[in-house]
N, C-alpha and C positions, 0 to 999 in steps of 0.2 A: 244436286245442289249447285247453284250458279256461282261462278267465280268472277270476282270483280272488285275494284277498289272501293273502299268505304271509310268513313270517319267514325271513330269510337272515342268516348270519354272514359277515362279510368282514373280512379283515385287511389293513391298509394302513399306510404310514408317512407322516408329515407333520411339518413343522417348526413347533413351537409357540413363539411369541414371548412368553416369560414376562416379567413385570416386571423380573426381575433381568437377563435377557438384553438387554432394551431399554435398561436403565440402562448396562450395559457398552458397548453400541454407541454410546450417546449420549456417554459419557465419552471414548471413543476419538476422536471427531471434534472435541473441544474443544481449544483452545489452553491453554497453562499458566495464563494469566490467567483465561480463561473457566472452566477447571477449578476454580480457587480459589473463584470465586463459586458454582459448583454444589456444591462440598463444603461451603461455609459454609451453604448452604441445607439440606443434609442434616444437618449438625450441629445446626442450629436445630430440626429436626423430631425427631431421635433423642436422647433424654436420655443414652444410653450412650456417645455419641461425644464426643471431645475433640480439639481441635487443639493441636499441639505446636509451639513455636517452633524455628527452625533451630538456635539455640544453647542449647536447653533442657538441663537437667541430667539426670543418670542416672535420676532419679525420673520424669521426664516422657516419656522415650523408652525403650522396652523394648530388650532386647538383640537383636542381629541373629541370624538363624538360622545354625547352623554350616555351614561350606562343604560338609560331607558330606551335608547334608539334600537330598533331591531336590526340585527346584523345577519346577513345571509350566511348559511352554513352549507350550501351546496358544494360538492366537489368541483374541481376545475373543469372536468369534462362535461359539466352541465351549466357552466356560467352563461353560455350564449343563449340558453333557453329562457333565461330570466327576462331578456329583452329590456334591460335597464342600463345599457352601456353609457348613457349620458349622465347617470347619477354620479355625484362627486363624493367619493368616500376615500379621502387620502390615506396613505399608509403612514400614519404618524403615531400609531400606538407602539409602545415599547414591549415587544413580545420576548425580547432576549434577555440574556444574563451575561454580564461580563465583569470581570474583576482583574485588573492588570496586576495585582499583587498576588493573585492565586498561583500557586506552584503548578507547573505543567504536570499532567497526569503521568503516571508510570506506564511503561509499555504493557500492552495487554498480553494475556496468555496466548502463546503461539503453539502451532502444531509441529514445530520443527523438532522439539525434543533434543536440541543440541546440547553439547557439553560445554562447560565453562572453561575447559582446558584448551590449550593450543592458542594460536594467534587469532586475535579478534579483529577482523577486517572492519567492522562497523565502528570501532573505537579508534582506528588509525587516523591520524591527521590527514587532511586532504590538501596537499600543496596546491598553489595556484598554477594554472596552466596544465596542459596535457603531458602525458609521459613522453610523447614524441618531442614536444617543444623542450622539455627538460633535458632530454638526451642530446638534442641538436645543439643546445646552448653549451653543453659541456664539450661536445665534439669540436665546436668552433674554437675553443681555447686549447685544444690538444693537437688536432690534426690540421693539415694544410695541403693544398694542391690535390693530387690524385687520391691521397689517403682520405681527405675530407669528402670526396665524392663517394668513395667506397663506404665510408662511415654513414653517409646519408642513405645509401642503398640498404645497408644492414639495419639501420634504425627503422626504416620503412617496413622491414620484415619482422619487427618485434611486435607481438600481440599485446593485448591489454594486461595480461598477467606478467609480462616482462620476458617472455620466452622468444627466442629466435625461431621463426617458422620456415625460413627459406634455406635450402642447402647452400653451403659455401661454394661448391663448384658451379652452381647455377649463377651466383652473383659474379664469380670470376669470368665466366663465359660471356655474360651479358655486358659487362663493363670492359672486357678485353684486357684484364690485368692478370698478374701472376697469382696463383692460389696462395702462395706464401704471403703476399701482401694482404689478402683478405683475412688470412689467419692472424696476421699481426695486428690488423685494425680491430678485429673482433676481440683479441686479448686486451686491447686498450679500452674498448667499450665495456668489457666485463669488469673493469676497475671503476666504472662510473657509479654515481649514486642513482638509485638505491642499490645496495650490495646484492648481487645475484642476478642483476638484469643482463640480458643477452645470453643466458644459458640455453642449451638445447635439450635439456632433460631435467627432471627433478633432482637427480643425483648431482648433476653439475651445478645446479642452482644452490643446493645445500653445501656443496664443496666450496664454492666461492665464498659463502658466508662463514664456513668453518676456517678457511684460510684467513679471512679478515679478522676473525677472533683468535687466530693463532692456536687452533685446536685441530688442525688437519694433520694428523699423524698416520702411520700405516694402518693402525687398527680402525681409525675413523674412515679411512679410504676404503677398506674392505667392507665396512658397514654400509657405506653409501653405494658400493657396487652391488650390494645384495639387499636392497630395500624391499624386494618382494618377499624375502624371508621374514623381515620385520613385520610386514603387513599381514602375513599369515600366522604370526605369533610363534614361529619356530626358533625360539630363543636358544635352546641348547645347541642346535646346529650352528646358529649365528655366532655363539661364543667360541665354538671350536674354530670356525673360519677366521675370526678376528684374533684369536689367541689371548682372550681376556677372561677374567673371572666374573662372577655375578655382580660384584660391586662396581667394577669398571664398566661393564655393559650398562648397568643402571645409570651411571654417570654420563655415558655417551648418549643414551636415549634422552636423558634429561637435557642435554645440550641441544639435541636436535629439536626438541619441543620449543626452544626459544628462537628458532629460525623462522623466517617468513617464506613459505613455499611459493607464494605469488607476490613478489615484490612490486610488480607494476600495478597491483589492484588498489594501492593507496592513491593513485591518480585517477581522475575521472576522464576516460578516453574520449567522452563526448564533448564536454565543455569545461572540464577542470573545476567544476563547482559541486558542492554537496547538494543532495536532493532537497527540494523544498519541503519543509515540515508540513504535516497534515494539520489542517485547522478544523476543529470540531464545528459542526453545524447546530448541534443540540447539546444542551447540558442536562444531566439528570442529577438532581440535588436531593439529598435525604431531608425529609421533613418529618414532623411528629406523626407517626402512624403510617407513613408511606413515603412516596417520592414525588418531587415536582419536576416537570419537564418544561424547559424554557429554551427559546432560540438564542443563538449567539448574536446579539444585536450589534456587536462590534464589526461584524462582516456583512451585515444586511444593508443594502443601499436604501437611502431615503430620498424619495422623489416627490417634488412639489410641482404644482401648476402655477405659472406666472400669469395670473388673470389680468393684472394691470397691463402687461405687455400685450396680451391677447386683445384687450379692449382698444389699445392703441392701434393694433393692426387692423381691427375691424373699422375703426374710425377713419383710418387712412386708406381703406380699400377703395379703389376707383371703379370697380364693377362688381357684378354679382358673382362672377367666377372667383374673384379674390376673396370675397366674404365666405363663399362656400369652402374654399381651401382652408381658411382659418377655422371654420366650424368643424371641418374634417380632422384637422390637427388636434382640436380640443377634444373631440370624441375619442381619438386614438390615445390621447394622454390620459383621459378618464379611464379608458379600458385597461391601460397598462397598470395604473395605480390600483384598480380593483382586482386585477389578476395577481399583482404582488400581494395584496392584502389576503386574498383567498388562498394563495400559495402558503403564506405563513400559517394560516389557520389549519390548512390541510396537513402540513408537516407536523404541527403540534398534535393534532388528533391522532395521526398514525403513530408517532413516537410515544404518545401517552398510552395507546392500546398495546404497543409492543412492550413497554415497561410493565404494564399491568399483567400481561400474559407471561412475562419472564421475570416476575418479581422475585422468585426464588433464587435466580442467578444473582441479582443485585444485592440480595441479602446474604447468600451463603456461598457464592462462587460458581465456577464453571461446572463443577460436579452436579449441580442442580439445574443445569440448563435443560429446558424442555424442548421436544420437537415442535416446530412451528412452521406453518405454511402461509403463503400470501393470502390464500383464500380465507383462512380462519380469521386473519386480521381484517380483511375486507368485509366479511360478513358481520363482524362484531361492530363495525363503525358505519355500516351501510354504504360502502363505496364499492367501486368496481375493482377487481383484482389488478387490472392494468394500472389503475391510479396508484395503488399501493406499491406496485413494482417501480413506478417512476419516482415516487417519493423516497424510496429506500435505496435508489441507485446513486452512487458517488456521494453519499452523505455519511458523516461520522458522528458518533455519539460519545461524549465524554462523561465519565462517572468516576466514582471513587476507585473502581477496579481497573481503570485504564481507558484507553481510546479504542473504540471498536467501530467498524463499518456496520451500518444498519443491516446490510445483507447477512452479516455474520450470525445474527440471531435466528435466521431461518435455516432449517435443516431437517433431514430425515430422522427417524427415530427407530429404536429397537424395543422389543417387548420387555415388560418387567418379569422378574423371576417368579413371582407368585401369580396364581390364576387371577386374572382381572386386575393385575398390578398396573400402575401408571407407566407408560412408555418413557424411555429415556432418550435424550438427544444423542446423535452419533458423536457430536463434539464432546459430550460428557464421557462417553465410552473411551474415546481417544485419550482424554485427560486421565482417566482411571488407569489405562494401560501404561501411559507414560509414568505415572506415579509408581506403579508396581515395579516397572523395570528400573526406575531410578533408585528404588530402595533395595534392589536385589543384591545378593552377594556376588561379586565379580567371579568368584571361583565356583559358584553354583547357580548359574543363570537359569531363569525360568523358561521352560519350553512353552510352546503355544497351548499345549494341553494343560500345563500347570496354570497358565494365565487364565484359561477358560474356567477352570474350577474356582479360582480366586474371584473372577468377575461374577460368576454365578452366585458365589457367597455374598457378594455385594448387591445382588438383586438384578443383574443384567442377564437376560435370556438370549444367549448368543450361540452361534455355531463356530466350530474351530476355524473354518475358512474365513469367517468374518473377523475373528481376532487377528488372523494373519494379515488380512487386507488392511485393517485399521493400523496395525503395527507398522506395516510398510508405508502407509500413507503419512505417518508422522516421522518417517525417516529413521526408524530403528531397525537394526539388523536382526537376524535370527539368533537363537541362543548360542549357536556355535560361533558366529561372528562376534557376538558380544563377549563371549568367554575369551576369545583370542585378544580382543581389544583390552579386556581387563587384565590379562597377563602382561600386555605391553605397558599399561598404566602402572601396574604393580612394580614391574622391572624399572620403569623410569622414575618412580617415586610419585605417589598420589598427591603430594603437596605441590608439585610443579604446576 
């Protein structure tokens, strides 16, 4: 066989990621708020694009297409195959739902399984400024000269929770001052607001708050020195060390429950501001015989093409290159509007199918949540699995049961108790475990074996190790740990 150069023709197919297709895929993965920022950037670059307000007049919003006009239903990853980028289909339809007087939804079911007892950090007010700024402002009014320098070094060593993390001898050596001065300055900082700041341990933090409340007596001091016994639930031994009876011990534990173990957490160490609230992208509204899925139009950007300005630019173009540039800007504007229109339709289709497959959850709660995969939704609506994944990323759904991320509805499942029974979602199993443990007697906590039998009676086919794994995943301790915690709650008064 002779070797030599030659020319061959070969025909093949390949997917080309054009800039327009990349833009459509990018828009599909954005939430409504992120989409608004991306559209604003495109409007800044394209002189033919304009944004229209939601309550704009008839001159700012063009008429909607007639119902008889055919509308493309292809997913975003097939838009480029239609070859109709120049068609003008403005995004002027109202896909969304918004009611300013509607009360915000309640918080969704969470997997934390936390108790309502103790200090609630989420409800604590968030003062303006950081913890460091707050402490430095107080230090400037109390200290001066070398003491103010030492105070600044100590405040720099206080973490977000309000605890001092640097050893005092290290601060004294670094600044070249006497250790007694550092101790004196620290004692002054520990008198600052919030009470308990500058402590070097949990016991010292609680002791500072007990002194502020004038409850720091010898018995309380011994209790704070032996917090590890309280954590293990060794109350008889603790009563002997403190020299008190059961009533006094209960009163002391009740007092400790009112203290803040992390006084610095009420300040945002990053910016001193509360986290931005989550805005829903989709609303699920009950309707007769089912549910309606609508987009949140209040956060959807509305984009228009200024054709009058485009005609002016074409008329004033001096050469062919200028006219070609205007034509290119018009094509890009048309493509952006069609991509936004198709994104809205795709989000509604995916959310509608999700609600359809999880209808039992919207009717009866988390205990009826079904196992669901991206592929099952994609197959049902004729889309690619990656498209469904992009649609459900960073988007939230608001319904009567609360606010949920779309990804939350997808999860693995466990088998039903009966042969051929319907599988249950892992989230539903966790909810069942949390409910059983929440209703147990603190003096007779349920072991994992007992939980397994109760879950099987409810129709869940599980193994014991699965029960333990789910229990730990929702932050619930073993039966021994819960029994000790129950003893402490009983001693401290369950009404606290």
